[in-house]
Every structure is written in structure tokens, then in C-alpha cells.
FIMI-646682 format. One record per residue: chain; residue number from 1; x, y, z of N, C-alpha, C, O in turn; residue in one letter. Coordinates in pm, whole numbers, always signed. Layout:
// FIMI-646682
rec cadena = A; num = NUM; n_east = X; n_north = Y; n_up = Z; ca_east = X; ca_north = Y; ca_up = Z; c_east = X; c_north = Y; c_up = Z; o_east = X; o_north = Y; o_up = Z; residuo = a
...
//
This chain:
// FIMI-646682
rec cadena = A; num = 1; n_east = +606; n_north = +3417; n_up = +656; ca_east = +484; ca_north = +3388; ca_up = +583; c_east = +509; c_north = +3284; c_up = +474; o_east = +430; o_north = +3191; o_up = +459; residuo = m
rec cadena = A; num = 2; n_east = +617; n_north = +3299; n_up = +398; ca_east = +648; ca_north = +3203; ca_up = +292; c_east = +674; c_north = +3064; c_up = +349; o_east = +636; o_north = +2964; o_up = +289; residuo = a
rec cadena = A; num = 3; n_east = +738; n_north = +3058; n_up = +465; ca_east = +764; ca_north = +2930; ca_up = +531; c_east = +634; c_north = +2862; c_up = +571; o_east = +620; o_north = +2740; o_up = +558; residuo = t
rec cadena = A; num = 4; n_east = +540; n_north = +2940; n_up = +620; ca_east = +408; ca_north = +2887; ca_up = +658; c_east = +336; c_north = +2830; c_up = +536; o_east = +279; o_north = +2721; o_up = +543; residuo = q
rec cadena = A; num = 5; n_east = +338; n_north = +2903; n_up = +426; ca_east = +272; ca_north = +2857; ca_up = +304; c_east = +337; c_north = +2729; c_up = +251; o_east = +268; o_north = +2637; o_up = +206; residuo = q
rec cadena = A; num = 6; n_east = +468; n_north = +2724; n_up = +257; ca_east = +540; ca_north = +2604; ca_up = +212; c_east = +501; c_north = +2484; c_up = +299; o_east = +478; o_north = +2375; o_up = +247; residuo = k
rec cadena = A; num = 7; n_east = +494; n_north = +2504; n_up = +429; ca_east = +452; ca_north = +2398; ca_up = +520; c_east = +310; c_north = +2352; c_up = +493; o_east = +279; o_north = +2233; o_up = +498; residuo = g
rec cadena = A; num = 8; n_east = +222; n_north = +2449; n_up = +464; ca_east = +83; ca_north = +2416; ca_up = +435; c_east = +72; c_north = +2335; c_up = +306; o_east = -4; o_north = +2238; o_up = +298; residuo = d
rec cadena = A; num = 9; n_east = +148; n_north = +2375; n_up = +204; ca_east = +146; ca_north = +2301; ca_up = +76; c_east = +199; c_north = +2159; c_up = +96; o_east = +146; o_north = +2063; o_up = +39; residuo = r
rec cadena = A; num = 10; n_east = +303; n_north = +2147; n_up = +175; ca_east = +361; ca_north = +2014; ca_up = +201; c_east = +261; c_north = +1925; c_up = +275; o_east = +244; o_north = +1808; o_up = +241; residuo = r
rec cadena = A; num = 11; n_east = +195; n_north = +1981; n_up = +376; ca_east = +94; ca_north = +1905; ca_up = +451; c_east = -21; c_north = +1864; c_up = +360; o_east = -74; o_north = +1753; o_up = +372; residuo = a
rec cadena = A; num = 12; n_east = -60; n_north = +1953; n_up = +269; ca_east = -167; ca_north = +1922; ca_up = +176; c_east = -127; c_north = +1807; c_up = +82; o_east = -207; o_north = +1718; o_up = +54; residuo = q
rec cadena = A; num = 13; n_east = -2; n_north = +1811; n_up = +33; ca_east = +48; ca_north = +1702; ca_up = -53; c_east = +50; c_north = +1570; c_up = +22; o_east = +12; o_north = +1466; o_up = -33; residuo = r
rec cadena = A; num = 14; n_east = +95; n_north = +1572; n_up = +148; ca_east = +101; ca_north = +1449; ca_up = +228; c_east = -39; c_north = +1392; c_up = +251; o_east = -59; o_north = +1271; o_up = +247; residuo = m
rec cadena = A; num = 15; n_east = -136; n_north = +1480; n_up = +276; ca_east = -274; ca_north = +1433; ca_up = +292; c_east = -325; c_north = +1369; c_up = +164; o_east = -394; o_north = +1267; o_up = +168; residuo = r
rec cadena = A; num = 16; n_east = -291; n_north = +1428; n_up = +49; ca_east = -334; ca_north = +1373; ca_up = -79; c_east = -269; c_north = +1237; c_up = -105; o_east = -334; o_north = +1144; o_up = -151; residuo = a
rec cadena = A; num = 17; n_east = -140; n_north = +1227; n_up = -75; ca_east = -69; ca_north = +1099; ca_up = -92; c_east = -128; c_north = +992; c_up = -1; o_east = -150; o_north = +879; o_up = -43; residuo = i
rec cadena = A; num = 18; n_east = -155; n_north = +1029; n_up = +123; ca_east = -212; ca_north = +933; ca_up = +218; c_east = -351; c_north = +889; c_up = +174; o_east = -385; o_north = +772; o_up = +185; residuo = n
rec cadena = A; num = 19; n_east = -431; n_north = +983; n_up = +124; ca_east = -565; ca_north = +948; ca_up = +75; c_east = -556; c_north = +852; c_up = -44; o_east = -634; o_north = +757; o_up = -54; residuo = a
rec cadena = A; num = 20; n_east = -461; n_north = +878; n_up = -133; ca_east = -443; ca_north = +789; ca_up = -248; c_east = -398; c_north = +650; c_up = -200; o_east = -446; o_north = +549; o_up = -251; residuo = q
rec cadena = A; num = 21; n_east = -307; n_north = +646; n_up = -105; ca_east = -261; ca_north = +518; ca_up = -51; c_east = -376; c_north = +441; c_up = +13; o_east = -391; o_north = +321; o_up = -10; residuo = s
rec cadena = A; num = 22; n_east = -457; n_north = +510; n_up = +91; ca_east = -571; ca_north = +444; ca_up = +155; c_east = -667; c_north = +390; c_up = +51; o_east = -721; o_north = +281; o_up = +68; residuo = e
rec cadena = A; num = 23; n_east = -689; n_north = +464; n_up = -57; ca_east = -780; ca_north = +418; ca_up = -162; c_east = -727; c_north = +293; c_up = -231; o_east = -803; o_north = +200; o_up = -258; residuo = a
rec cadena = A; num = 24; n_east = -596; n_north = +290; n_up = -258; ca_east = -536; ca_north = +172; ca_up = -321; c_east = -547; c_north = +51; c_up = -229; o_east = -585; o_north = -57; o_up = -273; residuo = i
rec cadena = A; num = 25; n_east = -514; n_north = +71; n_up = -102; ca_east = -519; ca_north = -40; ca_up = -7; c_east = -662; c_north = -87; c_up = +16; o_east = -688; o_north = -207; o_up = +25; residuo = i
rec cadena = A; num = 26; n_east = -755; n_north = +7; n_up = +26; ca_east = -896; ca_north = -29; ca_up = +45; c_east = -947; c_north = -112; c_up = -72; o_east = -1032; o_north = -200; o_up = -54; residuo = a
rec cadena = A; num = 27; n_east = -898; n_north = -83; n_up = -192; ca_east = -942; ca_north = -160; ca_up = -309; c_east = -887; c_north = -302; c_up = -304; o_east = -949; o_north = -396; o_up = -355; residuo = s
rec cadena = A; num = 28; n_east = -769; n_north = -318; n_up = -240; ca_east = -707; ca_north = -450; ca_up = -231; c_east = -648; c_north = -499; c_up = -362; o_east = -613; o_north = -616; o_up = -375; residuo = g
rec cadena = A; num = 29; n_east = -637; n_north = -409; n_up = -460; ca_east = -596; ca_north = -448; ca_up = -594; c_east = -478; c_north = -362; c_up = -639; o_east = -477; o_north = -240; o_up = -617; residuo = v
rec cadena = A; num = 30; n_east = -381; n_north = -425; n_up = -701; ca_east = -267; ca_north = -354; ca_up = -756; c_east = -315; c_north = -261; c_up = -867; o_east = -385; o_north = -305; o_up = -958; residuo = c
rec cadena = A; num = 31; n_east = -279; n_north = -133; n_up = -861; ca_east = -322; ca_north = -41; ca_up = -966; c_east = -254; c_north = -63; c_up = -1101; o_east = -299; o_north = -10; o_up = -1203; residuo = p
rec cadena = A; num = 32; n_east = -146; n_north = -140; n_up = -1103; ca_east = -73; ca_north = -165; ca_up = -1227; c_east = -125; c_north = -288; c_up = -1302; o_east = -147; o_north = -284; o_up = -1423; residuo = e
rec cadena = A; num = 33; n_east = -144; n_north = -400; n_up = -1228; ca_east = -176; ca_north = -525; ca_up = -1296; c_east = -309; c_north = -589; c_up = -1252; o_east = -356; o_north = -683; o_up = -1316; residuo = c
rec cadena = A; num = 34; n_east = -368; n_north = -539; n_up = -1145; ca_east = -497; ca_north = -592; ca_up = -1102; c_east = -492; c_north = -711; c_up = -1008; o_east = -596; o_north = -760; o_up = -966; residuo = g
rec cadena = A; num = 35; n_east = -373; n_north = -758; n_up = -973; ca_east = -361; ca_north = -869; ca_up = -877; c_east = -393; c_north = -818; c_up = -737; o_east = -382; o_north = -698; o_up = -711; residuo = k
rec cadena = A; num = 36; n_east = -432; n_north = -908; n_up = -648; ca_east = -462; ca_north = -869; ca_up = -511; c_east = -336; c_north = -831; c_up = -434; o_east = -234; o_north = -900; o_up = -445; residuo = g
rec cadena = A; num = 37; n_east = -342; n_north = -723; n_up = -358; ca_east = -226; ca_north = -680; ca_up = -280; c_east = -198; c_north = -776; c_up = -166; o_east = -288; o_north = -842; o_up = -115; residuo = l
rec cadena = A; num = 38; n_east = -73; n_north = -784; n_up = -126; ca_east = -33; ca_north = -864; ca_up = -10; c_east = +43; c_north = -773; c_up = +86; o_east = +102; o_north = -673; o_up = +46; residuo = i
rec cadena = A; num = 39; n_east = +40; n_north = -810; n_up = +211; ca_east = +118; ca_north = -735; ca_up = +309; c_east = +264; c_north = -764; c_up = +283; o_east = +304; o_north = -880; o_up = +271; residuo = l
rec cadena = A; num = 40; n_east = +345; n_north = -658; n_up = +274; ca_east = +486; ca_north = -671; ca_up = +239; c_east = +561; c_north = -765; c_up = +331; o_east = +530; o_north = -777; o_up = +449; residuo = g
rec cadena = A; num = 41; n_east = +661; n_north = -830; n_up = +276; ca_east = +742; ca_north = -925; ca_up = +352; c_east = +847; c_north = -856; c_up = +438; o_east = +892; o_north = -912; o_up = +538; residuo = k
rec cadena = A; num = 42; n_east = +886; n_north = -736; n_up = +399; ca_east = +998; ca_north = -671; ca_up = +466; c_east = +957; c_north = -554; c_up = +555; o_east = +1025; o_north = -525; o_up = +653; residuo = f
rec cadena = A; num = 43; n_east = +848; n_north = -487; n_up = +522; ca_east = +802; ca_north = -373; ca_up = +601; c_east = +661; c_north = -400; c_up = +648; o_east = +575; o_north = -438; o_up = +569; residuo = f
rec cadena = A; num = 44; n_east = +637; n_north = -381; n_up = +775; ca_east = +511; ca_north = -419; ca_up = +837; c_east = +390; c_north = -347; c_up = +780; o_east = +282; o_north = -406; o_up = +772; residuo = q
rec cadena = A; num = 45; n_east = +405; n_north = -223; n_up = +741; ca_east = +288; ca_north = -149; ca_up = +693; c_east = +294; c_north = -118; c_up = +544; o_east = +237; o_north = -19; o_up = +499; residuo = n
rec cadena = A; num = 46; n_east = +363; n_north = -201; n_up = +469; ca_east = +372; ca_north = -180; ca_up = +325; c_east = +298; c_north = -290; c_up = +252; o_east = +316; o_north = -408; o_up = +280; residuo = q
rec cadena = A; num = 47; n_east = +216; n_north = -250; n_up = +158; ca_east = +139; ca_north = -344; ca_up = +76; c_east = +203; c_north = -351; c_up = -60; o_east = +233; o_north = -248; o_up = -121; residuo = w
rec cadena = A; num = 48; n_east = +225; n_north = -472; n_up = -110; ca_east = +294; ca_north = -492; ca_up = -237; c_east = +208; c_north = -572; c_up = -333; o_east = +113; o_north = -640; o_up = -294; residuo = d
rec cadena = A; num = 49; n_east = +244; n_north = -561; n_up = -460; ca_east = +186; ca_north = -650; ca_up = -560; c_east = +259; c_north = -784; c_up = -549; o_east = +382; o_north = -785; o_up = -539; residuo = c
rec cadena = A; num = 50; n_east = +188; n_north = -895; n_up = -549; ca_east = +255; ca_north = -1024; ca_up = -539; c_east = +339; c_north = -1059; c_up = -661; o_east = +415; o_north = -1156; o_up = -658; residuo = p
rec cadena = A; num = 51; n_east = +327; n_north = -981; n_up = -767; ca_east = +404; ca_north = -1006; ca_up = -889; c_east = +524; c_north = -913; c_up = -903; o_east = +588; o_north = -910; o_up = -1008; residuo = q
rec cadena = A; num = 52; n_east = +555; n_north = -838; n_up = -798; ca_east = +669; ca_north = -747; ca_up = -805; c_east = +799; c_north = -824; c_up = -788; o_east = +807; o_north = -915; o_up = -706; residuo = y
rec cadena = A; num = 53; n_east = +900; n_north = -786; n_up = -864; ca_east = +1034; ca_north = -837; ca_up = -841; c_east = +1076; c_north = -956; c_up = -925; o_east = +1013; o_north = -990; o_up = -1025; residuo = g
rec cadena = A; num = 54; n_east = +1185; n_north = -1018; n_up = -879; ca_east = +1241; ca_north = -1134; ca_up = -949; c_east = +1145; c_north = -1252; c_up = -946; o_east = +1053; o_north = -1256; o_up = -864; residuo = r
rec cadena = A; num = 55; n_east = +1167; n_north = -1346; n_up = -1035; ca_east = +1080; ca_north = -1463; ca_up = -1045; c_east = +1066; c_north = -1538; c_up = -913; o_east = +957; o_north = -1583; o_up = -878; residuo = e
rec cadena = A; num = 56; n_east = +1177; n_north = -1552; n_up = -840; ca_east = +1170; ca_north = -1629; ca_up = -716; c_east = +1098; c_north = -1554; c_up = -603; o_east = +1072; o_north = -1613; o_up = -498; residuo = d
rec cadena = A; num = 57; n_east = +1065; n_north = -1427; n_up = -623; ca_east = +988; ca_north = -1351; ca_up = -524; c_east = +840; c_north = -1341; c_up = -561; o_east = +757; o_north = -1315; o_up = -474; residuo = y
rec cadena = A; num = 58; n_east = +808; n_north = -1362; n_up = -686; ca_east = +671; ca_north = -1343; ca_up = -732; c_east = +580; c_north = -1460; c_up = -696; o_east = +626; o_north = -1574; o_up = -683; residuo = r
rec cadena = A; num = 59; n_east = +452; n_north = -1429; n_up = -680; ca_east = +354; ca_north = -1533; ca_up = -648; c_east = +342; c_north = -1632; c_up = -764; o_east = +328; o_north = -1752; o_up = -741; residuo = a
rec cadena = A; num = 60; n_east = +347; n_north = -1582; n_up = -886; ca_east = +338; ca_north = -1668; ca_up = -1004; c_east = +455; c_north = -1635; c_up = -1096; o_east = +445; o_north = -1544; o_up = -1179; residuo = d
rec cadena = A; num = 61; n_east = +565; n_north = -1709; n_up = -1083; ca_east = +684; ca_north = -1678; ca_up = -1162; c_east = +665; c_north = -1697; c_up = -1312; o_east = +748; o_north = -1650; o_up = -1391; residuo = p
rec cadena = A; num = 62; n_east = +560; n_north = -1765; n_up = -1352; ca_east = +539; ca_north = -1788; ca_up = -1495; c_east = +479; c_north = -1667; c_up = -1566; o_east = +475; o_north = -1663; o_up = -1689; residuo = s
rec cadena = A; num = 63; n_east = +433; n_north = -1568; n_up = -1490; ca_east = +377; ca_north = -1448; ca_up = -1552; c_east = +473; c_north = -1331; c_up = -1533; o_east = +569; o_north = -1339; o_up = -1456; residuo = t
rec cadena = A; num = 64; n_east = +445; n_north = -1223; n_up = -1603; ca_east = +533; ca_north = -1107; ca_up = -1600; c_east = +542; c_north = -1042; c_up = -1463; o_east = +451; o_north = -1052; o_up = -1381; residuo = e
rec cadena = A; num = 65; n_east = +653; n_north = -975; n_up = -1441; ca_east = +674; ca_north = -897; ca_up = -1320; c_east = +591; c_north = -768; c_up = -1328; o_east = +568; o_north = -714; o_up = -1437; residuo = s
rec cadena = A; num = 66; n_east = +548; n_north = -721; n_up = -1213; ca_east = +474; ca_north = -596; ca_up = -1205; c_east = +565; c_north = -489; c_up = -1150; o_east = +653; o_north = -518; o_up = -1069; residuo = c
rec cadena = A; num = 67; n_east = +546; n_north = -364; n_up = -1192; ca_east = +630; ca_north = -254; ca_up = -1147; c_east = +587; c_north = -196; c_up = -1014; o_east = +662; o_north = -119; o_up = -954; residuo = r
rec cadena = A; num = 68; n_east = +469; n_north = -230; n_up = -966; ca_east = +415; ca_north = -166; ca_up = -846; c_east = +488; c_north = -212; c_up = -721; o_east = +483; o_north = -330; o_up = -685; residuo = f
rec cadena = A; num = 69; n_east = +556; n_north = -120; n_up = -655; ca_east = +642; ca_north = -154; ca_up = -541; c_east = +586; c_north = -105; c_up = -408; o_east = +659; o_north = -43; o_up = -331; residuo = r
rec cadena = A; num = 70; n_east = +465; n_north = -130; n_up = -383; ca_east = +414; ca_north = -107; ca_up = -249; c_east = +363; c_north = +31; c_up = -217; o_east = +402; o_north = +131; o_up = -276; residuo = g
rec cadena = A; num = 71; n_east = +277; n_north = +30; n_up = -122; ca_east = +215; ca_north = +151; ca_up = -70; c_east = +223; c_north = +142; c_up = +81; o_east = +192; o_north = +39; o_up = +140; residuo = v
rec cadena = A; num = 72; n_east = +262; n_north = +249; n_up = +141; ca_east = +263; ca_north = +252; ca_up = +285; c_east = +136; c_north = +320; c_up = +334; o_east = +101; o_north = +429; o_up = +289; residuo = e
rec cadena = A; num = 73; n_east = +70; n_north = +254; n_up = +423; ca_east = -48; ca_north = +313; ca_up = +484; c_east = -5; c_north = +371; c_up = +617; o_east = +22; o_north = +297; o_up = +712; residuo = l
rec cadena = A; num = 74; n_east = +2; n_north = +501; n_up = +624; ca_east = +58; ca_north = +566; ca_up = +742; c_east = -47; c_north = +603; c_up = +845; o_east = -14; o_north = +665; o_up = +946; residuo = m
rec cadena = A; num = 75; n_east = -170; n_north = +569; n_up = +822; ca_east = -271; ca_north = +609; ca_up = +918; c_east = -341; c_north = +489; c_up = +978; o_east = -298; o_north = +437; o_up = +1080; residuo = s
rec cadena = A; num = 76; n_east = -448; n_north = +446; n_up = +916; ca_east = -534; ca_north = +344; ca_up = +977; c_east = -458; c_north = +216; c_up = +1013; o_east = -468; o_north = +169; o_up = +1126; residuo = r
rec cadena = A; num = 77; n_east = -384; n_north = +159; n_up = +919; ca_east = -314; ca_north = +33; ca_up = +946; c_east = -198; c_north = +52; c_up = +1041; o_east = -179; o_north = -26; o_up = +1134; residuo = y
rec cadena = A; num = 78; n_east = -119; n_north = +155; n_up = +1018; ca_east = +0; ca_north = +177; ca_up = +1099; c_east = -34; c_north = +203; c_up = +1245; o_east = +44; o_north = +167; o_up = +1334; residuo = a
rec cadena = A; num = 79; n_east = -148; n_north = +263; n_up = +1271; ca_east = -186; ca_north = +295; ca_up = +1408; c_east = -279; c_north = +192; c_up = +1470; o_east = -319; o_north = +206; o_up = +1586; residuo = m
rec cadena = A; num = 80; n_east = -314; n_north = +90; n_up = +1396; ca_east = -410; ca_north = -10; ca_up = +1444; c_east = -345; c_north = -106; c_up = +1543; o_east = -224; o_north = -129; o_up = +1541; residuo = a
rec cadena = A; num = 81; n_east = -429; n_north = -161; n_up = +1630; ca_east = -379; ca_north = -266; ca_up = +1718; c_east = -383; c_north = -398; c_up = +1642; o_east = -429; o_north = -402; o_up = +1528; residuo = n
rec cadena = A; num = 82; n_east = -337; n_north = -506; n_up = +1703; ca_east = -326; ca_north = -635; ca_up = +1634; c_east = -460; c_north = -683; c_up = +1581; o_east = -468; o_north = -732; o_up = +1468; residuo = d
rec cadena = A; num = 83; n_east = -566; n_north = -671; n_up = +1660; ca_east = -699; ca_north = -718; ca_up = +1617; c_east = -748; c_north = -638; c_up = +1497; o_east = -805; o_north = -694; o_up = +1404; residuo = a
rec cadena = A; num = 84; n_east = -726; n_north = -507; n_up = +1499; ca_east = -768; ca_north = -423; ca_up = +1387; c_east = -688; c_north = -455; c_up = +1262; o_east = -742; o_north = -455; o_up = +1152; residuo = e
rec cadena = A; num = 85; n_east = -559; n_north = -483; n_up = +1278; ca_east = -477; ca_north = -519; ca_up = +1162; c_east = -523; c_north = -652; c_up = +1102; o_east = -526; o_north = -667; o_up = +980; residuo = r
rec cadena = A; num = 86; n_east = -557; n_north = -747; n_up = +1186; ca_east = -608; ca_north = -875; ca_up = +1136; c_east = -738; c_north = -854; c_up = +1057; o_east = -758; o_north = -917; o_up = +954; residuo = e
rec cadena = A; num = 87; n_east = -824; n_north = -766; n_up = +1106; ca_east = -949; ca_north = -737; ca_up = +1036; c_east = -922; c_north = -674; c_up = +900; o_east = -987; o_north = -708; o_up = +802; residuo = a
rec cadena = A; num = 88; n_east = -827; n_north = -582; n_up = +895; ca_east = -791; ca_north = -518; ca_up = +769; c_east = -735; c_north = -621; c_up = +671; o_east = -771; o_north = -621; o_up = +554; residuo = i
rec cadena = A; num = 89; n_east = -649; n_north = -708; n_up = +720; ca_east = -591; ca_north = -812; ca_up = +635; c_east = -698; c_north = -908; c_up = +585; o_east = -697; o_north = -948; o_up = +468; residuo = q
rec cadena = A; num = 90; n_east = -792; n_north = -944; n_up = +672; ca_east = -902; ca_north = -1034; ca_up = +631; c_east = -987; c_north = -970; c_up = +522; o_east = -1028; o_north = -1036; o_up = +427; residuo = a
rec cadena = A; num = 91; n_east = -1011; n_north = -841; n_up = +536; ca_east = -1088; ca_north = -769; ca_up = +435; c_east = -1015; c_north = -769; c_up = +301; o_east = -1078; o_north = -788; o_up = +196; residuo = e
rec cadena = A; num = 92; n_east = -884; n_north = -749; n_up = +304; ca_east = -808; ca_north = -749; ca_up = +179; c_east = -805; c_north = -887; c_up = +115; o_east = -801; o_north = -897; o_up = -8; residuo = l
rec cadena = A; num = 93; n_east = -807; n_north = -993; n_up = +194; ca_east = -805; ca_north = -1129; ca_up = +137; c_east = -931; c_north = -1160; c_up = +60; o_east = -932; o_north = -1250; o_up = -24; residuo = k
rec cadena = A; num = 94; n_east = -1038; n_north = -1087; n_up = +87; ca_east = -1165; ca_north = -1109; ca_up = +15; c_east = -1155; c_north = -1063; c_up = -130; o_east = -1231; o_north = -1111; o_up = -215; residuo = k
rec cadena = A; num = 95; n_east = -1063; n_north = -972; n_up = -158; ca_east = -1053; ca_north = -914; ca_up = -293; c_east = -983; c_north = -1007; c_up = -384; o_east = -965; o_north = -976; o_up = -502; residuo = h
//
């Protein structure tokens, strides 16, 4: 019984994390600095702030680095086909 409850709590936490990730990605905006999110350079389903990291990695090296290091979308984007992913990316570019 305790194992079942632990599994249920874990599944509930994962659903909450995924919902939060989807909300951040749907907004298209970094929750730390307000810049538009970009699709990560290293992981296919990770969205990053363009101001994260060293100066030579940031979109605008003249401004401060952002601490936000990406969100993985484990549902809609990860399971989408190429056309659906392009549509999601196009929607994010509007922000």
C-alpha cells in the first residue's frame, strides 16, 4: 500500500512538472528575464533562454546572462511529428 501511494505521489508531481513546463513553453517567454525562448542547441526537446550561459553562447553578449537553463517538454512537442514541431516552433517565434 505504501509503495502504491509513493508511486501515485510521484506521478502527481510529474504531471505538475509537465504542466508547468507546458505553460512556460506555451508562453514562449523565459520566466527569469522575459526574453523569447529558443529551441535548445544540444537537446531536441529542450527550450532555453537565449541569454543563458557564457557571452559567446548568448544571443546578446552585451547584456547579462540569464539563469534559466531550459525546460523539457515531454508530451506535446516530444511526441509530435515534424510538421507539428514546425507549427509549435512557428507559434513560439511570434512571441
